DSSP file (Angstrom, degrees, kcal/mol; ACC not computed):
  #  RESIDUE AA STRUCTURE BP1 BP2  ACC     N-H-->O    O-->H-N    N-H-->O    O-->H-N    TCO  KAPPA ALPHA  PHI   PSI    X-CA   Y-CA   Z-CA
    1    1 A M              0   0    0      0, 0.0     2,-0.0     0, 0.0     0, 0.0   0.000 360.0 360.0 360.0 131.7  174.6  -75.1   68.8
    2    2 A P        -     0   0    0      0, 0.0     3,-0.1     0, 0.0     0, 0.0  -0.310 360.0-107.3 -68.6 151.1  171.2  -76.5   70.0
    3    3 A E        -     0   0    0      1,-0.1     2,-0.0    -2,-0.0     0, 0.0  -0.478  41.7 -97.6 -74.3 148.4  169.0  -74.5   72.3
    4    4 A P        -     0   0    0      0, 0.0    -1,-0.1     0, 0.0     5,-0.0  -0.327  44.2-104.3 -63.9 149.3  168.8  -75.5   75.9
    5    5 A S     >  -     0   0    0      1,-0.1     4,-2.2    -3,-0.1     5,-0.2  -0.262  28.0-109.5 -68.3 161.4  165.8  -77.7   76.9
    6    6 A Q  H  > S+     0   0    0      1,-0.2     4,-2.5     2,-0.2     5,-0.2   0.889 121.0  54.6 -58.1 -40.0  162.8  -76.2   78.7
    7    7 A S  H  > S+     0   0    0      1,-0.2     4,-2.6     2,-0.2    -1,-0.2   0.907 107.7  48.7 -61.9 -42.2  163.9  -78.2   81.8
    8    8 A A  H  > S+     0   0    0      2,-0.2     4,-2.5     1,-0.2    -1,-0.2   0.884 110.8  50.8 -66.0 -38.4  167.4  -76.7   81.7
    9    9 A L  H  X S+     0   0    0     -4,-2.2     4,-2.4     2,-0.2    -2,-0.2   0.907 111.3  48.0 -65.5 -41.5  166.0  -73.2   81.3
   10   10 A V  H  X S+     0   0    0     -4,-2.5     4,-2.7     2,-0.2    -2,-0.2   0.935 112.0  49.7 -63.2 -46.2  163.7  -73.7   84.3
   11   11 A D  H  X S+     0   0    0     -4,-2.6     4,-2.5     1,-0.2    -2,-0.2   0.916 111.0  49.5 -59.8 -44.1  166.6  -75.1   86.3
   12   12 A D  H  X S+     0   0    0     -4,-2.5     4,-2.0     2,-0.2    -1,-0.2   0.923 110.9  50.0 -60.8 -44.6  168.8  -72.2   85.4
   13   13 A F  H  X S+     0   0    0     -4,-2.4     4,-2.4     1,-0.2     5,-0.3   0.936 111.5  48.3 -59.6 -47.2  166.1  -69.7   86.4
   14   14 A L  H  X S+     0   0    0     -4,-2.7     4,-2.3     1,-0.2    -1,-0.2   0.912 111.4  49.8 -61.1 -43.5  165.6  -71.5   89.8
   15   15 A C  H  < S+     0   0    0     -4,-2.5    -1,-0.2     1,-0.2    -2,-0.2   0.831 116.3  42.6 -65.7 -32.0  169.3  -71.5   90.5
   16   16 A Q  H  < S+     0   0    0     -4,-2.0    -2,-0.2    -5,-0.2    -1,-0.2   0.828 130.1  19.3 -81.9 -33.0  169.7  -67.8   89.7
   17   17 A H  H  < S+     0   0    0     -4,-2.4     2,-0.5    -5,-0.2    -3,-0.2   0.607 105.1  73.2-119.9 -14.3  166.6  -66.5   91.4
   18   18 A I     <  -     0   0    0     -4,-2.3    -1,-0.1    -5,-0.3     3,-0.1  -0.920  43.0-178.2-117.8 123.4  165.2  -68.9   94.0
   19   19 A S        -     0   0    0     -2,-0.5     2,-0.3     1,-0.2    -1,-0.1   0.756  68.6  -4.2 -88.4 -27.2  166.9  -69.4   97.4
   20   20 A S  S  > S-     0   0    0      1,-0.1     4,-1.9    91,-0.1    -1,-0.2  -0.968  72.9 -97.7-158.6 167.0  164.7  -72.0   98.9
   21   21 A V  H  > S+     0   0    0     -2,-0.3     4,-2.9     1,-0.2     5,-0.2   0.911 122.3  55.2 -61.5 -42.5  161.5  -73.9   98.4
   22   22 A P  H  > S+     0   0    0      0, 0.0     4,-2.6     0, 0.0    -1,-0.2   0.866 105.3  54.4 -59.8 -32.3  159.5  -71.4  100.6
   23   23 A H  H  > S+     0   0    0      2,-0.2     4,-2.5     1,-0.2    -2,-0.2   0.941 111.0  44.5 -62.2 -46.1  160.8  -68.6   98.3
   24   24 A L  H  X S+     0   0    0     -4,-1.9     4,-2.6     2,-0.2     5,-0.2   0.927 113.9  49.4 -64.6 -44.0  159.4  -70.5   95.3
   25   25 A E  H  X S+     0   0    0     -4,-2.9     4,-2.2     1,-0.2    -1,-0.2   0.895 111.2  50.0 -63.5 -39.5  156.1  -71.2   97.1
   26   26 A A  H  X S+     0   0    0     -4,-2.6     4,-2.7    -5,-0.2     5,-0.2   0.929 110.7  49.6 -63.4 -45.0  155.8  -67.6   98.2
   27   27 A L  H  X S+     0   0    0     -4,-2.5     4,-2.3     1,-0.2    -2,-0.2   0.923 112.3  47.2 -59.8 -44.9  156.4  -66.4   94.6
   28   28 A L  H  X S+     0   0    0     -4,-2.6     4,-1.6     2,-0.2    -1,-0.2   0.847 111.1  52.1 -68.4 -33.4  153.8  -68.8   93.2
   29   29 A L  H  X S+     0   0    0     -4,-2.2     4,-0.9     2,-0.2    -2,-0.2   0.948 111.7  45.5 -65.1 -48.7  151.3  -67.8   95.9
   30   30 A L  H >< S+     0   0    0     -4,-2.7     3,-0.5     1,-0.2    49,-0.5   0.903 115.1  48.7 -59.6 -40.7  151.7  -64.1   95.1
   31   31 A R  H 3< S+     0   0    0     -4,-2.3     3,-0.5    -5,-0.2    -1,-0.2   0.788  97.6  70.7 -70.3 -28.7  151.5  -64.9   91.4
   32   32 A G  H 3< S+     0   0    0     -4,-1.6     2,-0.4     1,-0.3    -1,-0.2   0.825 114.3  21.8 -61.6 -33.9  148.4  -67.1   91.9
   33   33 A D  S X< S-     0   0    0     -4,-0.9     3,-1.2    -3,-0.5    -1,-0.3  -0.808  70.2-173.8-136.5  94.1  146.2  -64.0   92.6
   34   34 A R  T 3  S+     0   0    0     -3,-0.5    45,-0.1    -2,-0.4    -1,-0.1   0.677  83.3  54.6 -64.8 -19.3  147.8  -60.9   91.2
   35   35 A E  T 3  S+     0   0    0     43,-0.1    -1,-0.3    -4,-0.1     2,-0.1   0.702  86.5  99.1 -87.3 -20.9  145.2  -58.6   92.7
   36   36 A Q    <   -     0   0    0     -3,-1.2     2,-0.5    -6,-0.2    43,-0.4  -0.419  63.5-146.0 -72.4 140.4  145.7  -59.9   96.3
   37   37 A R        -     0   0    0     -2,-0.1     2,-0.4    41,-0.1    41,-0.2  -0.932  17.5-151.1-104.0 126.5  147.9  -57.9   98.7
   38   38 A W  B     -A   77   0A   0     39,-3.6    39,-3.0    -2,-0.5     2,-0.2  -0.836   4.9-155.8-105.6 132.9  149.8  -60.1  101.1
   39   39 A T     >  -     0   0    0     -2,-0.4     4,-2.3    37,-0.2     5,-0.2  -0.580  33.5-109.7 -92.2 166.3  150.9  -59.1  104.6
   40   40 A I  H  > S+     0   0    0     35,-0.3     4,-2.7    -2,-0.2     5,-0.2   0.917 120.4  52.0 -59.8 -43.7  153.8  -60.8  106.3
   41   41 A A  H  > S+     0   0    0      1,-0.2     4,-2.3     2,-0.2    -1,-0.2   0.899 109.2  49.4 -62.3 -41.5  151.4  -62.5  108.7
   42   42 A E  H  > S+     0   0    0      2,-0.2     4,-2.5     1,-0.2    -1,-0.2   0.916 113.8  44.9 -65.9 -43.0  149.2  -63.9  105.9
   43   43 A L  H  X S+     0   0    0     -4,-2.3     4,-2.3     2,-0.2    -2,-0.2   0.912 111.5  53.8 -67.0 -40.7  152.2  -65.3  104.0
   44   44 A S  H  X>S+     0   0    0     -4,-2.7     5,-2.0    -5,-0.2     4,-0.8   0.921 112.7  43.6 -56.6 -46.0  153.6  -66.7  107.2
   45   45 A Q  H  <5S+     0   0    0     -4,-2.3     3,-0.4     1,-0.2    -2,-0.2   0.902 112.8  51.3 -68.2 -41.9  150.3  -68.5  107.9
   46   46 A A  H  <5S+     0   0    0     -4,-2.5    -2,-0.2     1,-0.2    -1,-0.2   0.844 119.4  35.8 -65.8 -34.2  149.9  -69.7  104.3
   47   47 A L  H  <5S-     0   0    0     -4,-2.3    -1,-0.2    -5,-0.2    -2,-0.2   0.458 104.5-125.0 -99.4  -2.2  153.4  -71.2  104.2
   48   48 A F  T  <5 +     0   0    0     -4,-0.8    -3,-0.2    -3,-0.4    -4,-0.1   0.925  68.1 126.6  57.5  46.8  153.5  -72.4  107.8
   49   49 A I      < -     0   0    0     -5,-2.0    -1,-0.2    -6,-0.2    -2,-0.1  -0.909  68.4 -86.1-129.0 158.1  156.7  -70.5  108.5
   50   50 A P     >  -     0   0    0      0, 0.0     4,-2.2     0, 0.0     3,-0.4  -0.260  38.3-116.6 -61.8 151.9  157.7  -67.9  111.2
   51   51 A A  H  > S+     0   0    0      1,-0.2     4,-2.7     2,-0.2     5,-0.2   0.853 114.6  57.9 -58.5 -36.9  156.8  -64.3  110.5
   52   52 A E  H  > S+     0   0    0      1,-0.2     4,-2.1     2,-0.2    -1,-0.2   0.901 108.1  46.4 -61.7 -40.1  160.5  -63.3  110.5
   53   53 A R  H  > S+     0   0    0     -3,-0.4     4,-2.4     2,-0.2    -2,-0.2   0.910 111.6  51.0 -68.3 -42.5  161.1  -65.8  107.7
   54   54 A A  H  X S+     0   0    0     -4,-2.2     4,-2.6     1,-0.2    -2,-0.2   0.901 109.9  50.7 -61.2 -41.3  158.1  -64.6  105.7
   55   55 A A  H  X S+     0   0    0     -4,-2.7     4,-2.4     2,-0.2    -1,-0.2   0.916 110.8  48.4 -62.8 -43.4  159.3  -61.0  106.0
   56   56 A A  H  X S+     0   0    0     -4,-2.1     4,-2.4     2,-0.2    -2,-0.2   0.902 111.7  50.0 -64.0 -40.8  162.8  -62.0  104.8
   57   57 A I  H  X S+     0   0    0     -4,-2.4     4,-2.8     2,-0.2     5,-0.2   0.933 111.1  48.2 -63.6 -46.7  161.3  -63.9  101.8
   58   58 A L  H  X S+     0   0    0     -4,-2.6     4,-2.1     1,-0.2    -2,-0.2   0.901 111.6  50.1 -62.9 -40.5  159.1  -61.0  100.8
   59   59 A R  H  X S+     0   0    0     -4,-2.4     4,-2.7     2,-0.2    -1,-0.2   0.919 112.3  47.7 -62.0 -42.8  162.0  -58.5  101.1
   60   60 A E  H  X S+     0   0    0     -4,-2.4     4,-2.2     2,-0.2    -2,-0.2   0.912 110.3  51.0 -66.8 -41.5  164.1  -60.8   98.9
   61   61 A L  H  <>S+     0   0    0     -4,-2.8     5,-3.1     1,-0.2     6,-1.0   0.889 112.0  48.7 -61.9 -37.4  161.4  -61.3   96.3
   62   62 A E  H ><5S+     0   0    0     -4,-2.1     3,-1.3     4,-0.2    -2,-0.2   0.928 110.1  50.4 -66.8 -44.6  161.0  -57.5   96.2
   63   63 A Q  H 3<5S+     0   0    0     -4,-2.7    -2,-0.2     1,-0.3    -1,-0.2   0.849 110.8  49.7 -61.6 -34.0  164.8  -57.0   95.8
   64   64 A R  T 3<5S-     0   0    0     -4,-2.2    -1,-0.3    -5,-0.2    -2,-0.2   0.445 120.0-110.2 -86.3   0.2  164.8  -59.5   93.0
   65   65 A G  T < 5S+     0   0    0     -3,-1.3    -3,-0.2    -4,-0.3    -2,-0.1   0.686  89.5 110.4  84.1  19.2  161.9  -57.8   91.2
   66   66 A F  S   <S+     0   0    0     -5,-3.1    14,-2.5    -6,-0.2     2,-0.3   0.554  79.2  31.1 -99.4 -11.5  159.2  -60.4   91.8
   67   67 A A  E     -B   79   0A   0     -6,-1.0     2,-0.3    12,-0.3    12,-0.2  -0.957  65.2-150.1-143.2 158.7  157.2  -58.4   94.3
   68   68 A R  E     -B   78   0A   0     10,-2.5    10,-1.8    -2,-0.3     2,-0.4  -0.938   5.3-166.6-129.4 154.7  156.3  -54.9   95.0
   69   69 A Q  E     -B   77   0A   0     -2,-0.3     2,-0.5     8,-0.2     8,-0.2  -0.988  13.4-144.6-140.7 131.0  155.5  -53.0   98.2
   70   70 A R    > > -     0   0    0      6,-0.7     3,-2.0    -2,-0.4     5,-0.5  -0.811  17.8-134.4 -92.2 135.2  154.0  -49.6   98.6
   71   71 A E  G > 5S+     0   0    0     -2,-0.5     3,-0.6     1,-0.3     4,-0.2   0.858 106.3  47.0 -56.9 -37.8  155.3  -47.7  101.6
   72   72 A D  G 3 5S+     0   0    0      1,-0.2    -1,-0.3     2,-0.1    -2,-0.0   0.280  89.2  89.7 -89.2  13.0  151.8  -46.5  102.6
   73   73 A S  G < 5S-     0   0    0     -3,-2.0    -1,-0.2     3,-0.1    -2,-0.1   0.453 100.4-113.8 -89.8   0.2  150.3  -50.0  102.2
   74   74 A G  T < 5S-     0   0    0     -3,-0.6    -2,-0.1     1,-0.2    -3,-0.1   0.804  77.2 -48.3  73.1  28.2  151.0  -51.1  105.7
   75   75 A G  S   <S+     0   0    0     -5,-0.5     2,-0.3     1,-0.3   -35,-0.3   0.683  94.5 152.1  86.7  19.0  153.5  -53.7  104.7
   76   76 A E        -     0   0    0     -6,-0.3    -6,-0.7   -37,-0.1     2,-0.3  -0.648  24.4-164.1 -87.0 141.0  151.5  -55.3  101.9
   77   77 A Y  E     -AB  38  69A   0    -39,-3.0   -39,-3.6    -2,-0.3     2,-0.3  -0.865   6.5-175.5-120.1 154.0  153.2  -57.0   99.0
   78   78 A W  E     - B   0  68A   0    -10,-1.8   -10,-2.5    -2,-0.3   -41,-0.1  -0.965  33.6 -84.0-145.8 162.9  151.9  -58.1   95.6
   79   79 A Y  E     + B   0  67A   0    -49,-0.5     2,-0.3   -43,-0.4   -12,-0.3  -0.341  40.0 171.7 -69.7 142.4  153.3  -60.0   92.6
   80   80 A H        -     0   0    0    -14,-2.5   -49,-0.1     1,-0.1   -50,-0.0  -0.853  14.5-175.3-152.4 115.1  155.2  -58.2   89.9
   81   81 A A        -     0   0    0     -2,-0.3    -1,-0.1     1,-0.1   -14,-0.1   0.866  24.8-148.6 -81.0 -37.3  157.0  -60.1   87.1
   82   82 A G        +     0   0    0    -16,-0.1     2,-0.3     4,-0.1    -1,-0.1   0.022  66.9  25.8  95.1 -30.3  158.7  -57.1   85.5
   83   83 A S  S  > S-     0   0    0      1,-0.1     4,-2.2     0, 0.0     5,-0.1  -0.991  75.1-113.7-160.6 160.6  158.6  -58.3   81.9
   84   84 A V  H  > S+     0   0    0     -2,-0.3     4,-2.6     2,-0.2     5,-0.2   0.882 116.8  54.8 -64.7 -38.6  156.8  -60.6   79.5
   85   85 A E  H  > S+     0   0    0      1,-0.2     4,-2.2     2,-0.2    -1,-0.2   0.918 109.4  46.2 -62.3 -43.6  159.8  -62.8   79.3
   86   86 A R  H  > S+     0   0    0      2,-0.2     4,-2.5     1,-0.2    -1,-0.2   0.896 111.2  52.6 -65.8 -39.9  159.9  -63.3   83.0
   87   87 A E  H  X S+     0   0    0     -4,-2.2     4,-1.7     2,-0.2    -2,-0.2   0.915 109.9  48.6 -61.9 -43.1  156.2  -64.0   83.1
   88   88 A N  H  X S+     0   0    0     -4,-2.6     4,-1.7     2,-0.2    -2,-0.2   0.898 110.7  50.6 -63.7 -40.7  156.6  -66.6   80.4
   89   89 A M  H  X S+     0   0    0     -4,-2.2     4,-2.6     1,-0.2    -2,-0.2   0.905 107.9  52.9 -64.4 -40.2  159.5  -68.2   82.4
   90   90 A L  H  X S+     0   0    0     -4,-2.5     4,-2.6     2,-0.2    -1,-0.2   0.826 103.6  57.3 -66.6 -30.4  157.4  -68.3   85.5
   91   91 A D  H  X S+     0   0    0     -4,-1.7     4,-2.1     2,-0.2    -1,-0.2   0.936 110.5  44.2 -58.8 -45.5  154.6  -70.1   83.6
   92   92 A Q  H  X S+     0   0    0     -4,-1.7     4,-2.7     2,-0.2    -2,-0.2   0.890 112.7  51.2 -67.6 -40.3  157.2  -72.8   82.8
   93   93 A V  H  X S+     0   0    0     -4,-2.6     4,-2.8     2,-0.2     5,-0.2   0.934 110.6  48.8 -62.0 -46.5  158.5  -72.8   86.4
   94   94 A Q  H  X S+     0   0    0     -4,-2.6     4,-2.0     2,-0.2    -2,-0.2   0.912 113.2  46.8 -61.9 -42.9  155.0  -73.2   87.8
   95   95 A T  H  X S+     0   0    0     -4,-2.1     4,-2.1     2,-0.2     5,-0.2   0.932 113.9  47.9 -64.2 -45.6  154.2  -76.1   85.4
   96   96 A A  H  X S+     0   0    0     -4,-2.7     4,-3.2     1,-0.2    -2,-0.2   0.904 111.0  50.9 -62.6 -41.7  157.5  -77.8   86.1
   97   97 A Y  H  < S+     0   0    0     -4,-2.8    -1,-0.2     1,-0.2    -2,-0.2   0.889 110.7  49.0 -64.9 -38.8  157.0  -77.5   89.8
   98   98 A R  H  < S+     0   0    0     -4,-2.0     3,-0.4    -5,-0.2    -1,-0.2   0.894 121.2  35.2 -65.9 -39.6  153.6  -78.9   89.6
   99   99 A R  H  < S+     0   0    0     -4,-2.1    -2,-0.2     1,-0.2    -1,-0.2   0.786 130.3  30.2 -85.6 -29.8  154.8  -81.9   87.5
  100  100 A E     X  +     0   0    0     -4,-3.2     4,-2.7    -5,-0.2     5,-0.3  -0.330  68.3 149.7-129.6  49.3  158.2  -82.4   89.1
  101  101 A L  H  > S+     0   0    0     -3,-0.4     4,-2.5     1,-0.2     5,-0.2   0.886  75.7  45.4 -51.6 -48.4  157.8  -81.3   92.7
  102  102 A V  H  > S+     0   0    0      2,-0.2     4,-2.6     1,-0.2    -1,-0.2   0.938 114.0  47.5 -66.8 -47.4  160.4  -83.7   94.1
  103  103 A R  H  > S+     0   0    0      1,-0.2     4,-2.2     2,-0.2    -2,-0.2   0.925 115.7  44.6 -61.0 -45.1  163.1  -83.0   91.4
  104  104 A I  H  X S+     0   0    0     -4,-2.7     4,-2.4     2,-0.2    -1,-0.2   0.904 112.5  51.6 -68.8 -40.6  162.7  -79.3   91.7
  105  105 A S  H  X S+     0   0    0     -4,-2.5     4,-2.7    -5,-0.3    -1,-0.2   0.920 110.9  48.4 -60.8 -43.3  162.7  -79.4   95.5
  106  106 A K  H  X S+     0   0    0     -4,-2.6     4,-2.8     2,-0.2     5,-0.2   0.894 109.8  52.8 -64.0 -40.0  165.9  -81.4   95.5
  107  107 A L  H  X S+     0   0    0     -4,-2.2     4,-2.1    -5,-0.2    -2,-0.2   0.934 112.4  44.1 -60.0 -46.9  167.5  -79.0   93.0
  108  108 A I  H  X S+     0   0    0     -4,-2.4     4,-2.5     2,-0.2    -2,-0.2   0.920 114.9  48.6 -66.3 -43.7  166.7  -76.0   95.2
  109  109 A H  H  X S+     0   0    0     -4,-2.7     4,-2.5     1,-0.2     5,-0.2   0.910 110.7  51.1 -62.8 -42.4  167.8  -77.8   98.4
  110  110 A A  H  X S+     0   0    0     -4,-2.8     4,-2.2     1,-0.2    -1,-0.2   0.908 111.7  47.5 -61.9 -42.1  171.1  -79.0   96.8
  111  111 A R  H  X S+     0   0    0     -4,-2.1     4,-2.3    -5,-0.2    -2,-0.2   0.936 113.2  46.6 -65.6 -46.3  171.8  -75.4   95.7
  112  112 A S  H  X S+     0   0    0     -4,-2.5     4,-2.0     1,-0.2    -2,-0.2   0.864 112.8  50.6 -67.2 -33.8  171.1  -73.9   99.1
  113  113 A S  H  X S+     0   0    0     -4,-2.5     4,-2.3    -5,-0.2    -1,-0.2   0.913 110.3  49.5 -66.6 -42.5  173.1  -76.6  100.9
  114  114 A A  H  X S+     0   0    0     -4,-2.2     4,-2.2    -5,-0.2    -2,-0.2   0.895 111.1  49.4 -63.8 -40.5  176.1  -76.0   98.6
  115  115 A L  H  X S+     0   0    0     -4,-2.3     4,-2.4     2,-0.2    -1,-0.2   0.888 110.0  51.7 -66.4 -38.5  175.9  -72.2   99.2
  116  116 A G  H  X S+     0   0    0     -4,-2.0     4,-2.3     2,-0.2    -2,-0.2   0.908 110.2  48.0 -63.9 -42.3  175.7  -72.8  103.0
  117  117 A E  H  X S+     0   0    0     -4,-2.3     4,-1.4     2,-0.2    -2,-0.2   0.902 111.3  51.1 -64.4 -41.0  178.8  -75.0  102.9
  118  118 A F  H  X S+     0   0    0     -4,-2.2     4,-0.6     1,-0.2     3,-0.3   0.926 111.0  48.0 -61.8 -45.0  180.7  -72.4  100.8
  119  119 A A  H >< S+     0   0    0     -4,-2.4     3,-1.3     1,-0.2    -2,-0.2   0.895 108.5  54.4 -63.7 -40.7  179.8  -69.6  103.2
  120  120 A R  H >< S+     0   0    0     -4,-2.3     3,-1.4     1,-0.3    -1,-0.2   0.805  97.7  65.0 -64.6 -27.8  180.9  -71.7  106.2
  121  121 A A  H 3< S+     0   0    0     -4,-1.4    -1,-0.3     1,-0.3    -2,-0.2   0.762 104.7  45.8 -64.5 -23.4  184.3  -72.2  104.5
  122  122 A F  T << S+     0   0    0     -3,-1.3     2,-0.9    -4,-0.6    -1,-0.3   0.247  78.1 122.8-104.4  12.1  184.8  -68.5  104.9
  123  123 A D    <   -     0   0    0     -3,-1.4    -3,-0.0     1,-0.2    -4,-0.0  -0.655  37.0-178.4 -75.8 108.8  183.7  -68.3  108.5
  124  124 A L        +     0   0    0     -2,-0.9    -1,-0.2     2,-0.1     2,-0.1   0.276  33.5 127.7 -97.4  10.7  186.8  -66.8  110.2
  125  125 A R        -     0   0    0      1,-0.1     3,-0.1     3,-0.0    -2,-0.0  -0.383  64.1-112.8 -66.5 145.8  185.4  -66.7  113.7
  126  126 A R        -     0   0    0      1,-0.1    -1,-0.1    -2,-0.1    -2,-0.1  -0.522  35.9 -99.1 -76.6 145.1  187.7  -68.4  116.3
  127  127 A P              0   0    0      0, 0.0    -1,-0.1     0, 0.0     0, 0.0  -0.345 360.0 360.0 -62.2 146.6  186.4  -71.6  117.9
  128  128 A S              0   0    0     -3,-0.1    -2,-0.0    -2,-0.0    -3,-0.0   0.484 360.0 360.0 -73.2 360.0  184.9  -71.0  121.4
């Protein structure tokens, strides 16, 4: 059986680990300077998103093992790949995103839209 193409591997990674374009952009920002510690306010400003959204993104990146936060750091986060394999995959993701911004953005949007529709199908609240 042939091995999946690099593009397919990148797409699979994105579908498994990235919830939105701001999530991907946040991950790439953290990865861009591994020594920098990011606050919620700094990420919010860099991505032009509300602080609440930046906080949720950073928490999710931490839960997925892409970022770390020290309790005594005052809410600062930094990049953490976790493994050489993941680091190599993120190299490919970053290259693909730079070369295929529109395609990757559409892939992420399509996935998040599909998940939203699926979740709404199970919304059991009564109509007002």
